[in-house]
C-alpha positions in Angstrom: 68.0 -92.7 -11.4 65.1 -90.2 -10.0 66.1 -88.0 -7.1 64.1 -85.2 -5.5 65.8 -82.9 -2.8 64.0 -81.5 -0.3 61.2 -80.4 -2.6 58.8 -77.9 -1.3 55.8 -76.3 -3.4 53.4 -73.3 -2.7 50.6 -71.8 -4.0 48.8 -68.7 -3.1 45.4 -69.1 -0.9 42.4 -66.9 -1.1 43.8 -64.7 1.1 46.6 -64.1 -0.5 49.0 -66.3 1.6 51.2 -68.8 0.7 49.8 -72.3 1.1 52.4 -75.0 1.5 51.2 -78.2 -0.8 54.6 -79.9 -0.1 56.7 -80.2 2.6 60.6 -81.1 2.1 59.9 -84.3 0.3 63.0 -86.2 -0.2 63.2 -89.6 -2.7 65.7 -91.6 -4.1 64.0 -93.9 -6.4 66.3 -96.4 -8.8 66.5 -97.5 -12.0 63.8 -100.5 -12.3 61.5 -99.7 -10.1 57.7 -100.1 -9.9 56.6 -97.2 -7.0 53.4 -96.4 -5.7 52.7 -93.6 -4.1 49.7 -93.4 -2.3 47.3 -91.6 0.6 44.3 -89.2 1.7 42.9 -87.4 -1.1 44.4 -83.9 -1.0 47.8 -84.9 0.4 49.6 -83.9 -2.2 50.2 -86.8 -4.3 49.3 -85.6 -7.7 51.2 -82.3 -7.3 54.2 -84.5 -6.8 53.4 -86.3 -10.1 53.5 -83.3 -12.0 56.6 -81.8 -10.4 58.1 -85.2 -11.6 56.9 -84.6 -15.1 57.8 -81.1 -15.3 54.1 -79.3 -15.5 54.9 -77.5 -12.4 58.2 -76.1 -11.1 58.7 -76.9 -7.1 59.2 -73.5 -5.3 62.5 -75.1 -3.4 64.6 -78.2 -4.0 66.0 -79.7 -6.8 65.4 -82.8 -8.9 67.7 -84.9 -10.6 67.5 -87.5 -13.4 70.3 -90.1 -14.1 72.4 -87.4 -12.5 71.0 -84.6 -14.2 69.8 -81.8 -12.6 66.2 -81.0 -14.4 64.3 -78.9 -11.8 64.5 -76.2 -14.6 63.1 -78.3 -17.3 60.1 -78.3 -18.5 57.6 -80.9 -19.8 58.7 -81.1 -23.2 62.5 -81.2 -22.4 62.2 -83.9 -19.9 59.9 -85.5 -22.5 62.9 -85.7 -24.9 65.2 -86.8 -21.9 63.0 -90.0 -21.7 60.0 -89.4 -19.3 56.4 -90.2 -19.9 53.3 -88.9 -18.2 49.5 -89.9 -18.1 47.3 -87.4 -16.9 44.4 -88.7 -14.2 41.9 -86.7 -16.8 43.5 -87.2 -20.7 43.4 -84.3 -22.9 41.2 -84.1 -25.8 42.6 -83.1 -29.1 40.6 -82.3 -31.8 41.3 -82.6 -35.3 44.2 -85.6 -33.9 43.2 -88.8 -34.9 44.5 -91.9 -32.3 47.1 -93.0 -34.8 48.7 -89.8 -35.3 48.5 -89.4 -31.1 50.4 -92.6 -30.9 53.0 -91.7 -33.3 53.7 -88.3 -31.6 54.3 -90.2 -28.8 57.1 -92.4 -30.1 59.0 -89.2 -31.2 61.7 -90.2 -34.1 60.6 -94.1 -34.1 58.9 -95.6 -37.5 55.7 -96.5 -36.1 53.2 -98.6 -38.4 49.7 -98.5 -38.1 49.7 -102.4 -37.0 52.2 -101.6 -34.5 49.6 -98.8 -33.1 46.7 -101.3 -33.6 49.0 -103.6 -31.1 49.0 -101.3 -28.5 45.6 -100.2 -28.5 44.3 -104.2 -28.1 47.1 -104.5 -25.1 45.0 -101.9 -23.4 41.5 -103.5 -24.4 40.7 -101.3 -27.3 39.2 -102.7 -30.2 42.0 -101.5 -33.1 39.9 -101.4 -36.1 37.0 -99.2 -34.2 39.7 -96.6 -32.7 42.8 -96.4 -35.2 41.4 -93.7 -37.2 39.0 -91.7 -34.5 39.6 -88.2 -33.4 40.6 -87.8 -29.9 38.0 -85.3 -29.2 34.8 -85.2 -27.1 33.3 -88.3 -29.2 35.5 -90.4 -26.8 34.6 -91.3 -23.0 36.8 -90.8 -20.5 37.6 -94.2 -20.1 38.1 -94.5 -23.5 40.7 -91.8 -23.6 42.5 -93.0 -20.2 43.3 -96.5 -22.2 44.3 -94.9 -25.6 47.2 -92.2 -23.3 47.9 -95.4 -21.7 48.6 -96.9 -25.1 50.5 -94.0 -25.6 52.8 -94.7 -22.5 53.2 -98.2 -23.7 54.3 -97.3 -27.4 56.5 -94.7 -26.3 58.7 -96.7 -23.6 59.9 -94.2 -21.8 62.7 -94.6 -18.8 60.6 -93.2 -16.5 56.6 -93.5 -16.8 54.6 -91.5 -14.4 50.8 -92.5 -14.2 48.4 -90.3 -12.2 45.5 -92.8 -11.1 45.2 -95.0 -14.2 42.0 -96.8 -13.3 39.9 -93.8 -12.7 37.4 -94.1 -15.4 38.0 -97.7 -16.0 36.0 -100.8 -16.3 36.7 -104.0 -13.8 37.8 -105.8 -16.8 40.3 -103.2 -18.7 41.7 -102.6 -15.0 42.5 -106.0 -15.1 44.6 -106.1 -18.1 45.8 -103.0 -17.4 47.8 -104.6 -14.2 49.4 -106.6 -16.8 50.3 -103.6 -19.0 52.1 -101.7 -16.5 54.1 -105.5 -16.1 55.0 -105.0 -19.8 56.4 -101.5 -19.8 58.4 -102.4 -17.0 59.6 -105.8 -18.7 60.1 -103.5 -22.4 62.0 -100.4 -20.7 63.7 -102.1 -17.6 62.8 -98.7 -16.6 61.3 -96.9 -13.6 57.0 -97.1 -13.2 55.9 -94.6 -10.8 51.8 -94.8 -10.3 49.7 -92.6 -8.2 46.6 -95.0 -7.1 44.7 -96.2 -4.1 44.3 -99.1 -5.7 45.0 -102.2 -3.6 45.8 -104.4 -6.9 48.4 -101.3 -7.8 49.9 -101.8 -4.9 50.3 -105.2 -4.4 52.7 -105.3 -7.6 54.6 -102.6 -6.6 58.3 -103.0 -5.3 58.2 -100.0 -3.1 55.2 -97.6 -1.9 54.9 -94.1 -0.5 52.0 -92.6 1.5 52.0 -88.7 1.2 49.8 -87.3 4.2 49.7 -83.5 4.3 52.4 -82.7 2.0 54.7 -85.0 3.6 56.1 -88.5 3.5 54.0 -90.0 6.1 55.9 -93.8 5.3 57.5 -95.2 2.5 59.8 -98.9 2.1 59.2 -102.1 0.4 55.9 -103.5 -0.2 55.9 -105.9 1.9 56.7 -103.5 4.6 54.1 -101.0 4.0 51.2 -102.6 2.7 50.3 -104.5 6.1 50.7 -101.3 7.8 48.1 -99.3 5.1 45.6 -102.6 4.9 46.1 -102.7 9.4 45.4 -99.9 11.7 49.1 -97.9 11.9 48.1 -94.4 12.9 50.9 -92.8 10.5 49.0 -94.3 7.6 45.2 -95.4 8.6 44.1 -92.4 6.3 45.1 -93.8 2.9 41.3 -95.4 2.0 42.8 -98.1 0.2 40.1 -99.4 -2.4 39.7 -102.9 -2.9 36.9 -104.2 -4.7 34.6 -101.2 -5.4 36.1 -99.8 -9.1 34.6 -96.4 -10.6 32.4 -97.3 -13.5 33.5 -96.8 -17.2 32.6 -93.7 -18.9 
């Protein structure tokens, strides 16, 4: 379904030289998989997610989605093909209400207010308190995060990418979100890719990919990789997996 071939990504550093963020990343992710990408901070995980979504274009390499070369396709074109992306820090849209945002997410499908309320309820929000609110600075980061995840749930894409969905989410909502991810996979039979350090998210993955210093340090089935992350395997010992500590809601 999703195939990355020798993906490299460079940016200019403060001296004007090229700094390599990703180094020859090659991945083959089949349909219907729940994949978690983890690794040390600054290793290139979020950059890789943005390249998959079409926000960044790789310096070198090719990307294929359902056997189609999408390397040059932008985020809108990829969204029309069936991709969804949830930012680590969701964007605010002054003048757009939550109901409008969810309707925009589902594109050409009919969506009633009752349907939108259902999706909000699934991410732990009281629908009547949010459905007509503007997606602006009056919403906290945690509220925005849950609204954004509700749009992905409503969209039911073939490929859904989440960049650290636990950021800004309180513990109760986080436990609920685990069920939401499982529900998305059940609804779409599609692929879910999550960037995360959370053990409870890693624990529901089919496959885990460890990115360190712009390279793949380890990849494989959860039962193979997770014990190495939690143990002392040198290749993946710097992942800093979070067990019980959760960020406070904001």
